[in-house]
C-alpha positions in Angstrom: 33.3 -31.4 26.2 29.5 -31.1 26.7 29.8 -27.6 28.2 32.1 -26.5 25.3 29.5 -27.9 22.8 26.7 -26.0 24.5 28.8 -22.8 24.4 29.3 -23.1 20.7 25.6 -23.9 20.1 24.6 -20.9 22.2 27.0 -18.7 20.3 25.6 -20.0 16.9 22.0 -19.3 18.0 23.0 -15.8 19.3 24.9 -15.0 16.1 22.0 -16.1 13.9 19.5 -14.0 15.9 21.7 -10.9 15.7 22.2 -11.4 11.9 18.5 -11.5 11.4 17.9 -8.5 13.5 20.4 -6.3 11.5 18.9 -4.5 8.5 20.3 -5.7 5.3 22.6 -3.4 3.4 20.8 -1.4 0.8 21.7 -2.3 -2.8 23.2 0.6 -4.8 22.8 0.8 -8.5 24.3 3.7 -10.5 24.9 4.6 -14.1 23.3 5.6 -17.3 19.5 5.3 -17.3 16.5 5.3 -19.6 12.9 5.9 -18.5 10.7 2.8 -19.1 7.6 4.7 -17.9 6.8 7.4 -15.3 7.8 5.3 -12.3 10.3 2.8 -13.8 13.9 3.1 -15.0 16.6 0.9 -16.5 19.8 1.9 -14.8 23.1 0.2 -15.9 20.9 -2.6 -17.4 19.0 -3.2 -14.1 15.2 -2.6 -14.0 14.3 -0.2 -11.2 10.8 0.7 -9.8 10.7 4.1 -8.1 9.8 3.5 -4.4 6.7 5.2 -3.0 5.2 6.6 -6.2 2.7 5.5 -8.8 2.7 7.1 -12.3 0.1 6.6 -15.0 0.6 3.5 -17.0 2.5 4.0 -20.3 -0.7 3.5 -22.4 -3.0 5.4 -20.0 -4.8 8.4 -21.1 -6.2 11.3 -19.1 -8.9 13.8 -20.1 -8.5 17.5 -20.2 -11.5 19.7 -21.2 -13.1 16.6 -22.8 -10.0 15.7 -24.9 -8.0 12.6 -24.2 -4.3 12.9 -24.0 -1.6 10.3 -23.3 -0.6 11.2 -19.8 1.3 7.9 -19.4 3.7 8.8 -22.2 4.0 12.3 -20.9 4.9 11.0 -17.4 7.6 8.9 -19.0 8.9 11.8 -21.1 9.1 14.0 -18.0 11.1 11.3 -16.1 13.4 11.0 -19.2 14.0 14.8 -19.1 14.9 14.6 -15.4 17.6 12.0 -16.0 18.9 13.4 -19.3 22.7 13.8 -19.3 23.1 12.7 -15.7 24.2 9.5 -14.1 21.4 8.0 -12.0 22.1 6.8 -8.4 19.6 4.4 -6.8 19.4 3.0 -3.3 17.4 -0.2 -3.2 14.6 -0.8 -0.7 13.8 -4.3 -1.8 12.6 -6.2 -4.9 9.0 -6.3 -6.3 7.0 -9.2 -7.7 8.4 -8.4 -11.2 12.0 -8.8 -10.0 12.7 -5.0 -10.2 14.7 -3.3 -7.6 12.4 -0.9 -5.7 14.5 2.2 -5.0 14.9 5.9 -4.3 16.8 7.4 -7.1 18.5 10.7 -7.9 20.0 12.3 -10.9 22.0 15.6 -10.9 21.3 16.0 -7.2 17.5 15.8 -7.7 15.5 13.0 -6.0 13.5 11.5 -8.9 10.7 10.0 -6.8 9.7 13.2 -5.0 10.2 15.3 -8.1 7.9 13.2 -10.2 5.2 13.6 -7.5 5.9 17.3 -7.0 5.6 18.0 -10.7 2.3 16.1 -10.8 3.5 13.2 -13.0 3.0 10.6 -10.3 1.0 10.0 -7.2 2.2 9.2 -3.7 1.8 5.5 -3.5 0.3 5.4 0.1 0.1 1.6 0.1 3.9 1.6 0.5 4.8 5.0 1.9 3.4 8.4 3.0 6.8 10.1 2.3 5.5 11.8 -0.9 2.0 12.9 0.3 3.0 16.5 0.9 4.5 16.8 -2.6 1.3 15.3 -4.0 -0.9 17.7 -2.0 1.0 20.7 -3.4 0.9 19.4 -7.0 -2.9 18.7 -6.7 -3.5 22.2 -5.2 -1.6 23.8 -8.1 -3.1 21.7 -10.8 0.2 20.4 -12.0 0.8 17.5 -14.4 -2.0 15.0 -14.3 -3.8 17.1 -11.7 -4.7 19.5 -14.5 -7.0 16.8 -15.9 -9.3 13.9 -15.0 -7.6 10.5 -14.6 -8.0 7.1 -13.2 -5.5 6.3 -10.4 -2.8 4.1 -11.9 -3.3 1.5 -9.1 -6.9 1.2 -10.1 
């Protein structure tokens, strides 16, 4: 009986260890969406934070040739244009401190995270990923989006 008990205990420990070692399944959210700001969406009623990017805050302004303009609203409007008329498909990477799903999302076959950076409406958020640094480098070199102006990094 004692040997049988140890076998089950060993099996339980092994199963628990293997369960912890397996990556958790990514959470998928898909449906109609609205842009909350340049790096956040509401998809099928669920708040989503786009992984690996950081866009100007909604009320943030940038300066171009000495004139302030609302680059935060412009970033949101550009994200809204990217999702217009398409279902949005998001693959979750985790949950942030605001209970938003952090995800890589696409609409109409276009990855939103990378596109927002490539068009200059968001920065690569190096604190969490280097995946979008090449897109940021190109946008900066070409003076696209907020790179056509002076701005404070959204994370600051």
